[in-house]
C-alpha positions as CSV (number, residue, x, y, z in Angstrom):
1,M,0.4,-4.2,30.8
2,G,-3.0,-5.7,30.1
3,T,-4.2,-6.5,26.7
4,L,-5.1,-4.7,23.5
5,R,-8.8,-4.0,22.9
6,H,-8.2,-4.0,18.8
7,P,-8.4,-6.8,16.8
8,L,-5.5,-5.6,14.3
9,I,-2.6,-4.2,15.5
10,L,-1.5,-2.3,11.8
11,I,2.0,-1.1,11.8
12,L,2.1,1.4,8.9
13,I,5.8,2.2,7.1
14,S,5.6,5.9,6.2
15,L,9.3,6.4,5.2
16,L,9.7,6.8,1.5
17,K,12.9,6.8,-0.2
18,Y,13.9,7.3,-4.0
19,I,16.4,5.1,-4.9
20,T,18.0,4.1,-7.9
21,C,16.3,1.0,-9.2
22,E,18.1,-2.3,-9.8
23,Y,16.0,-4.8,-12.4
24,V,15.2,-7.8,-10.8
25,I,16.4,-10.8,-12.8
26,G,14.7,-13.9,-11.3
27,C,16.2,-17.2,-12.2
28,Y,13.9,-20.8,-11.8
29,Y,15.8,-23.6,-11.3
30,T,13.9,-26.8,-11.5
31,N,15.3,-29.9,-9.6
32,W,14.2,-32.3,-11.8
33,S,16.6,-31.6,-14.9
34,Q,19.4,-33.2,-12.6
35,H,17.7,-36.3,-14.2
36,R,18.8,-35.7,-17.8
37,K,21.8,-36.7,-19.8
38,E,25.1,-36.5,-18.6
39,E,26.0,-33.7,-21.1
40,V,23.0,-31.1,-20.1
41,K,22.4,-32.7,-16.3
42,F,22.0,-29.4,-14.6
43,I,22.6,-29.3,-10.9
44,P,22.5,-25.9,-8.2
45,K,26.8,-25.6,-9.1
46,N,25.6,-24.9,-13.1
47,I,24.0,-21.8,-12.0
48,D,26.2,-18.4,-12.3
49,P,24.4,-16.8,-9.6
50,K,26.1,-13.1,-10.7
51,L,23.5,-12.9,-13.2
52,C,20.5,-13.3,-11.1
53,T,18.9,-11.2,-8.1
54,H,16.9,-13.5,-7.3
55,A,17.1,-17.5,-7.6
56,Y,13.9,-19.8,-7.3
57,F,14.1,-23.6,-6.3
58,A,11.2,-25.3,-8.4
59,F,9.5,-27.0,-6.9
60,A,8.3,-28.1,-3.0
61,N,4.9,-30.1,-2.8
62,I,2.6,-29.5,-0.3
63,D,1.9,-32.3,2.3
64,T,-1.8,-32.1,3.3
65,D,-1.5,-35.3,5.5
66,K,0.7,-33.4,8.0
67,W,0.7,-29.8,6.6
68,K,4.3,-29.1,6.0
69,L,6.2,-28.6,3.1
70,M,7.0,-31.8,1.3
71,P,10.1,-32.4,-1.5
72,F,9.9,-33.3,-4.6
73,E,12.8,-34.9,-5.4
74,K,14.3,-37.4,-2.4
75,N,17.6,-35.3,-2.7
76,D,15.9,-31.9,-2.1
77,M,16.2,-32.4,1.9
78,S,18.4,-34.6,3.9
79,D,19.0,-35.0,7.6
80,D,22.3,-36.0,7.1
81,A,25.0,-34.0,7.6
82,N,27.7,-35.8,5.4
83,T,24.9,-36.2,2.9
84,P,24.6,-32.4,1.2
85,S,20.6,-31.8,-0.1
86,L,20.2,-29.8,-2.7
87,Y,18.5,-27.3,-0.8
88,D,22.0,-26.9,0.7
89,D,23.9,-26.4,-2.7
90,F,21.3,-23.8,-3.6
91,K,22.2,-22.0,-0.3
92,K,25.7,-22.1,-1.3
93,L,25.3,-20.0,-4.6
94,K,25.3,-16.9,-1.9
95,K,28.9,-17.5,-1.7
96,K,29.7,-16.2,-4.7
97,N,26.8,-13.7,-4.9
98,P,26.0,-12.7,-1.6
99,A,23.5,-9.8,-2.6
100,L,21.6,-13.2,-4.2
101,K,18.1,-13.9,-3.1
102,T,17.0,-17.5,-2.7
103,L,13.7,-18.5,-2.7
104,L,11.7,-21.8,-2.5
105,S,8.9,-22.6,-5.1
106,I,5.9,-24.6,-4.2
107,G,3.3,-25.9,-6.2
108,G,3.9,-26.3,-9.9
109,A,2.1,-27.7,-12.9
110,S,2.5,-31.2,-11.4
111,A,1.2,-30.1,-7.8
112,G,-2.3,-29.4,-9.2
113,V,-4.9,-27.6,-7.7
114,E,-6.8,-29.2,-5.2
115,K,-4.0,-29.3,-2.5
116,F,-3.8,-25.1,-2.8
117,R,-7.6,-25.3,-2.3
118,K,-7.3,-27.6,0.8
119,L,-4.7,-25.3,2.2
120,C,-7.2,-22.3,1.6
121,D,-10.5,-24.4,3.1
122,N,-9.2,-24.4,6.8
123,D,-7.7,-21.7,8.7
124,E,-6.0,-24.0,11.1
125,N,-4.1,-26.5,8.4
126,R,-2.8,-23.2,6.6
127,K,-1.4,-22.0,9.9
128,K,0.4,-25.0,10.6
129,F,1.5,-25.2,7.3
130,I,2.8,-21.4,7.0
131,K,4.7,-22.0,10.6
132,A,6.1,-25.7,9.1
133,T,7.1,-23.4,6.0
134,I,9.2,-20.9,7.9
135,E,10.9,-23.5,9.9
136,V,12.0,-25.3,6.3
137,L,13.3,-21.6,4.6
138,R,15.3,-20.7,7.9
139,K,17.0,-24.0,8.0
140,Y,18.1,-23.8,4.6
141,N,19.0,-20.0,4.4
142,F,16.2,-19.1,2.0
143,D,14.9,-15.9,1.9
144,G,11.5,-16.1,0.5
145,L,8.6,-18.0,-0.7
146,D,7.1,-18.3,-4.3
147,L,3.3,-19.3,-4.8
148,D,3.4,-21.1,-7.9
149,W,-0.8,-22.5,-8.0
150,E,-1.4,-23.2,-11.4
151,F,-3.8,-21.7,-11.4
152,P,-6.8,-20.7,-9.5
153,E,-10.1,-20.1,-11.5
154,T,-13.4,-20.2,-9.6
155,N,-14.2,-17.3,-7.6
156,K,-13.9,-19.7,-4.3
157,D,-9.8,-19.9,-5.4
158,K,-9.7,-16.3,-6.1
159,L,-10.9,-15.5,-2.2
160,G,-8.9,-18.3,-1.5
161,F,-5.6,-17.3,-2.9
162,T,-6.2,-13.5,-1.5
163,K,-6.4,-15.1,1.9
164,L,-3.3,-17.6,1.6
165,C,-1.0,-14.6,0.3
166,K,-2.5,-12.3,3.0
167,D,-1.9,-14.9,5.7
168,I,1.8,-15.6,4.8
169,R,2.6,-12.1,4.4
170,L,1.4,-11.6,8.0
171,E,3.2,-14.5,9.4
172,F,6.4,-13.5,8.0
173,Q,6.2,-9.9,9.2
174,N,5.8,-11.4,12.7
175,E,8.4,-13.7,12.6
176,A,11.0,-11.3,11.3
177,F,9.4,-9.0,14.3
178,V,10.6,-11.8,16.8
179,S,13.3,-12.9,15.0
180,N,15.4,-9.7,14.3
181,K,16.0,-11.4,11.2
182,P,14.6,-9.8,7.7
183,R,11.3,-10.4,6.5
184,L,11.2,-13.5,4.0
185,L,9.8,-12.4,0.7
186,L,6.9,-13.2,-0.6
187,T,6.1,-13.8,-4.8
188,A,3.8,-15.8,-7.2
189,A,3.8,-16.9,-10.5
190,V,0.8,-16.1,-12.1
191,A,-1.4,-17.0,-15.1
192,V,-0.9,-13.9,-17.9
193,W,-3.8,-14.3,-20.4
194,R,-6.6,-11.9,-19.5
195,P,-9.9,-14.1,-19.3
196,K,-7.5,-16.3,-16.7
197,V,-6.1,-13.2,-14.5
198,Q,-9.4,-11.7,-14.0
199,A,-11.3,-15.1,-12.9
200,G,-8.4,-16.3,-10.7
201,Y,-7.0,-13.5,-8.6
202,E,-8.1,-10.1,-6.8
203,V,-5.0,-8.1,-8.6
204,D,-5.6,-5.1,-5.9
205,K,-5.3,-7.1,-2.9
206,V,-2.8,-9.3,-3.7
207,S,-0.5,-7.2,-4.9
208,Q,-0.5,-5.9,-1.5
209,Y,0.9,-8.5,0.1
210,L,2.9,-9.9,-2.7
211,D,6.9,-8.3,-3.2
212,Y,7.0,-9.3,-7.0
213,I,4.4,-10.8,-9.0
214,N,6.0,-13.3,-11.6
215,L,4.3,-13.2,-15.1
216,M,4.3,-16.6,-16.5
217,A,4.6,-15.0,-20.1
218,Y,5.0,-17.8,-22.1
219,D,2.8,-21.0,-23.6
220,Y,0.5,-18.5,-25.2
221,H,0.5,-20.4,-28.3
222,G,1.6,-24.2,-28.4
223,S,0.4,-27.9,-30.0
224,W,-2.7,-27.5,-28.7
225,N,-3.6,-25.4,-31.1
226,Q,-4.1,-26.3,-35.0
227,R,-2.2,-23.4,-36.5
228,T,1.6,-22.3,-35.5
229,G,2.3,-19.5,-33.1
230,H,4.7,-18.1,-31.4
231,N,5.5,-19.4,-27.7
232,S,5.8,-15.9,-26.1
233,P,5.3,-13.1,-28.5
234,L,5.7,-9.4,-27.4
235,F,2.7,-8.3,-29.5
236,A,0.1,-9.0,-31.3
237,R,0.3,-9.5,-35.1
238,S,-2.1,-7.0,-37.3
239,E,-4.1,-9.7,-38.6
240,Q,-5.2,-11.3,-35.2
241,T,-8.4,-10.6,-34.0
242,G,-10.5,-11.0,-30.4
243,D,-8.9,-13.0,-28.2
244,Q,-6.2,-13.8,-30.4
245,Q,-5.1,-10.3,-29.7
246,T,-4.9,-10.8,-26.1
247,L,-2.5,-13.6,-26.8
248,N,0.8,-11.9,-26.2
249,Q,3.3,-10.3,-23.4
250,E,1.9,-6.4,-23.9
251,A,-1.3,-7.5,-23.3
252,S,-0.6,-9.5,-20.4
253,I,1.0,-6.4,-18.7
254,N,-1.7,-4.3,-19.8
255,A,-4.1,-6.5,-18.2
256,W,-2.3,-7.1,-14.7
257,I,-1.9,-3.3,-14.4
258,E,-5.7,-2.4,-15.2
259,F,-6.9,-4.8,-12.9
260,G,-4.9,-2.9,-10.1
261,A,-1.1,-4.1,-9.8
262,P,2.0,-1.6,-9.6
263,A,4.0,-2.1,-12.7
264,E,6.9,-1.7,-10.4
265,K,6.0,-5.2,-8.8
266,L,5.4,-7.0,-12.1
267,V,8.3,-9.2,-13.2
268,L,7.7,-10.1,-16.9
269,G,8.5,-14.0,-17.4
270,L,10.7,-14.9,-20.8
271,A,11.4,-18.2,-22.0
272,M,14.3,-20.4,-22.6
273,Y,12.3,-22.8,-25.0
274,G,10.6,-22.8,-27.7
275,R,6.9,-24.6,-28.5
276,T,7.1,-26.9,-31.7
277,F,4.5,-28.0,-34.4
278,T,4.1,-30.3,-37.2
279,L,3.5,-28.7,-40.0
280,K,0.1,-29.8,-42.5
281,S,2.2,-28.6,-45.6
282,K,6.2,-27.8,-45.9
283,K,5.1,-25.2,-48.2
284,M,3.2,-23.4,-45.6
285,N,5.9,-22.7,-43.0
286,G,5.2,-19.3,-41.8
287,M,3.3,-17.7,-38.8
288,N,-0.5,-19.0,-38.4
289,A,0.2,-22.0,-40.6
290,P,-1.8,-25.0,-40.3
291,A,-0.4,-27.8,-38.2
292,T,-1.6,-31.2,-37.3
293,E,0.0,-32.1,-34.2
294,A,3.2,-31.5,-31.5
295,G,6.6,-31.1,-33.0
296,K,9.4,-34.1,-32.5
297,A,10.5,-34.1,-29.4
298,G,14.2,-32.8,-28.4
299,P,17.1,-35.4,-27.9
300,Y,17.4,-34.1,-24.3
301,T,14.4,-32.4,-23.2
302,Q,12.1,-35.5,-24.7
303,A,8.9,-33.9,-24.7
304,A,6.9,-33.6,-28.1
305,G,5.8,-29.7,-28.9
306,F,8.7,-28.4,-26.8
307,L,12.4,-27.9,-27.3
308,S,15.3,-25.9,-24.9
309,Y,17.0,-23.1,-26.8
310,F,20.1,-25.3,-26.4
311,E,18.4,-27.8,-28.6
312,V,16.8,-25.3,-30.9
313,C,21.1,-24.0,-31.8
314,K,21.9,-27.5,-32.6
315,L,19.0,-27.6,-35.3
316,L,19.7,-24.3,-36.7
317,K,23.1,-25.6,-37.5
318,D,21.4,-28.4,-39.1
319,G,20.1,-26.5,-41.7
320,W,16.7,-25.3,-40.6
321,T,15.5,-21.9,-42.1
322,K,15.4,-19.4,-39.5
323,E,12.8,-16.0,-39.7
324,W,12.2,-13.1,-37.8
325,N,8.9,-11.5,-37.1
326,E,8.6,-8.2,-37.1
327,E,5.5,-7.4,-35.8
328,Q,5.8,-9.4,-32.6
329,K,9.6,-8.9,-32.4
330,I,10.5,-12.7,-31.9
331,P,12.2,-15.8,-34.4
332,F,11.0,-18.7,-35.7
333,A,12.6,-21.6,-37.6
334,Y,12.0,-24.4,-39.5
335,K,12.8,-27.4,-41.9
336,D,10.8,-29.9,-43.7
337,D,7.5,-30.1,-41.7
338,Q,8.8,-28.9,-38.0
339,W,8.5,-25.4,-36.9
340,V,9.6,-23.9,-33.4
341,G,8.8,-20.2,-32.0
342,Y,11.3,-19.4,-30.0
343,D,13.7,-16.4,-28.1
344,D,16.9,-15.8,-28.9
345,P,19.5,-13.1,-27.5
346,K,17.9,-10.1,-29.9
347,S,14.1,-11.0,-28.9
348,I,15.3,-11.4,-25.2
349,Q,17.3,-7.9,-25.2
350,I,14.3,-5.9,-27.3
351,K,12.0,-7.8,-24.4
352,C,14.2,-6.2,-21.6
353,E,13.9,-2.8,-23.0
354,Y,10.3,-2.8,-23.0
355,V,10.6,-3.9,-19.4
356,A,12.4,-0.7,-18.6
357,K,9.7,1.3,-21.0
358,R,6.9,0.3,-19.0
359,K,8.8,0.6,-15.5
360,L,8.3,-3.0,-14.3
361,A,10.4,-4.3,-11.7
362,G,12.4,-6.8,-14.0
363,A,12.4,-10.2,-15.8
364,M,12.1,-13.5,-14.7
365,I,13.3,-16.7,-16.9
366,W,11.8,-20.0,-17.1
367,S,14.4,-21.8,-16.8
368,L,18.0,-21.9,-16.0
369,D,18.3,-25.6,-17.8
370,L,16.9,-24.6,-20.7
371,D,19.6,-21.9,-21.8
372,D,22.3,-22.5,-23.2
373,F,24.4,-23.1,-19.9
374,N,27.3,-24.8,-20.6
375,G,28.3,-22.7,-24.0
376,N,28.6,-26.2,-25.9
377,S,25.4,-25.5,-28.7
378,C,24.9,-22.1,-29.6
379,S,28.4,-20.6,-30.1
380,E,27.3,-17.5,-28.1
381,G,29.1,-18.2,-24.6
382,K,27.4,-19.5,-21.7
383,Y,23.8,-18.8,-20.9
384,P,23.3,-16.5,-23.8
385,L,19.8,-15.4,-23.1
386,L,20.1,-15.1,-19.8
387,S,23.6,-13.0,-20.1
388,S,21.5,-10.9,-22.9
389,I,18.8,-9.9,-20.0
390,K,21.9,-9.1,-17.9
391,K,23.9,-7.3,-20.4
392,T,20.9,-5.2,-21.3
393,F,19.6,-4.3,-17.5
394,D,23.3,-3.4,-17.1
395,K,23.2,-0.7,-19.8
396,L,19.7,0.5,-19.0
397,T,19.2,3.7,-16.9
398,P,15.7,3.9,-15.3
399,T,14.2,7.0,-16.8
400,T,12.7,7.7,-13.2
401,T,13.1,6.6,-9.6
402,R,11.0,4.4,-7.9
403,S,9.6,5.0,-4.6
404,T,10.1,1.9,-2.0
405,T,9.2,2.0,1.1
406,T,11.3,0.5,3.9
407,T,11.8,-0.1,7.6
408,K,15.3,0.6,9.2
409,K,15.6,-3.2,10.3
410,P,14.5,-6.1,9.8
411,S,12.9,-4.9,6.5
412,S,13.2,-6.2,3.3
413,S,10.7,-5.0,1.0
414,A,8.1,-2.2,0.1
415,T,4.7,-2.3,2.0
416,S,2.9,-2.2,4.9
417,L,3.8,-4.4,8.1
418,I,1.1,-5.7,9.5
419,F,0.7,-7.8,12.7
420,T,-2.8,-10.1,13.8
421,N,-3.4,-9.5,17.7
422,N,-3.1,-13.6,17.6
423,G,-0.5,-13.9,20.5
424,F,0.5,-10.5,19.5
425,N,1.0,-9.2,23.4
426,D,3.5,-12.0,24.0
427,K,5.0,-11.3,21.1
428,M,5.7,-7.8,21.5
429,K,6.6,-8.3,25.4
430,D,9.6,-10.9,24.4
431,A,10.6,-8.6,21.1
432,Q,14.2,-6.5,21.7
433,A,14.0,-3.3,21.2
434,Q,17.3,-3.3,19.1
435,S,15.5,-4.5,15.9
436,L,14.3,-1.0,15.4
437,V,16.6,2.4,15.6
438,V,13.9,4.8,17.3
439,N,14.6,8.7,17.2
440,K,11.8,10.1,17.7
441,I,8.3,8.7,19.3
442,K,5.4,10.8,19.2
443,C,1.5,10.3,19.3
444,E,0.2,11.3,16.1
445,T,-3.1,12.0,17.6
446,C,-2.5,13.7,20.6
447,T,0.5,15.8,22.5
448,A,2.3,12.8,23.8
449,E,5.8,12.5,22.9
450,Y,8.7,10.5,23.5
451,I,10.7,10.6,26.7
452,G,12.8,7.7,27.6
453,K,12.5,4.1,26.4
454,T,13.2,0.5,28.2
455,E,14.8,-2.5,26.2
456,R,11.1,-3.7,24.8
457,I,9.4,-1.4,22.1
458,L,5.8,-1.0,23.5
459,H,7.4,-0.5,27.0
460,H,8.8,2.8,25.7
461,R,7.3,6.1,27.5
462,V,5.6,9.1,26.5
463,K,4.7,12.1,28.4
464,E,1.2,14.2,27.5
465,H,2.2,17.7,27.9
466,R,-1.6,18.5,28.4
467,T,-1.9,16.6,31.4
468,G,1.5,15.5,32.3
469,K,0.8,11.9,32.7
470,T,3.3,9.6,31.8
471,S,2.8,6.2,30.4
472,S,3.9,3.3,28.5
473,C,3.2,3.6,24.6
474,F,1.3,0.5,25.1
475,Q,-0.7,1.6,28.1
476,H,-1.1,5.0,26.0
477,M,-3.0,3.3,23.3
478,Q,-5.0,1.2,25.9
479,D,-6.2,4.4,27.3
480,N,-6.2,6.5,24.4
481,P,-8.2,3.9,21.6
482,G,-7.4,4.9,17.9
483,H,-4.4,6.8,18.9
484,K,-1.5,6.2,16.8
485,I,2.1,5.9,18.3
486,N,4.9,6.9,15.6
487,Y,8.1,5.0,15.9
488,D,10.7,6.8,13.7
489,G,7.9,6.8,10.9
490,V,6.4,3.8,12.1
491,E,3.3,3.8,13.4
492,F,1.5,1.7,16.0
493,V,-2.5,1.7,16.2
């Protein structure tokens, strides 16, 4: 049929459906939590998939020599069918919850920034990496990819992150079209402090390519400060001034929306852990009290300045004093010279209600292993914090429905589909028409209308009533540059 003259073929999904929304509950699993003491060792079988809508496997690394995914843990992947890998165990979660979406998260703090920068610097290497990544995702039945670049900082980083998101999204769409499989999802875990957001992201642009944007809305305060402050406050305190007023979840949500992110794509991060301090004076133990260093390491997480929720519960039972900050809607606790700001089921419920009030997509947690997952520490049942999220969202009825753009098949999300012309002609000729249910075909620019179809999409035939000429859609677009062929709401240009 010849080649298309246009460098870009754009498929715009224009069929709007208004649906009752299900809130996202994103659950991050950490592959290193398998190495903890036996009583709190965490592996995929410890996950309750019915509490989550999306489950994230954290993390995979980037191999900058071969430009492919590289596992962090030796047992993440396995070529031996008799030795199941963690990836294999992770995909089994769908047996208990077939609606669960599983995503592989790449990067993380330990991966650093340089590998992402190298990935963005070279088009060919990036293309090779994306193709190899798709192979792994399909092999292990993942539903998508999560980008966890911590963090883009320079203007070059900012532009590179946009390019990376765009290229991955384009190839996901192309692969779905050719394979007749649901498109792989693309999400990102992102910075939340306003200056970092402004420096690191073209928010309006990346929002077009990402299905969800996971706000890492925690670590606002910690032992790097010289005064106590909560790990993840919902609001600012009245005495806070300047940049301090931006160190809370409300300010982060405002920043992302102000810079161009749709609220319905934002997922609020909730912490299953607390940040700790050593107080300068035992008598000054409130918020903003002077501190000298990180709090003591917990017996299980074994990191100074950090305690899991189940470790906090044990301390509360050991005589720590718990208080509630009404302004910020969060608890904190202290004993002697030790202090911790954390979340409990009450603060989690309030935050989820705020998610609904702001019409966000939902909430995600960092991380599953830090909740009281086995119910042995808090006397609140298994997964008390995650269960609070689930129960709260189940009770909430959205005040308005959300508009979601969909396709018949192989859709899995809500934004425009874009196909590059890189090898596109061959893909189009080989793609089976069965991947779209076509009821009506017409040219938006002239009077050409559908009169019949072959087994391949762009070989469907249209007739121009004005001239009586009959040709394939493919030929019609080539003969009439700029014309749009509309397939039951899906436009080809």
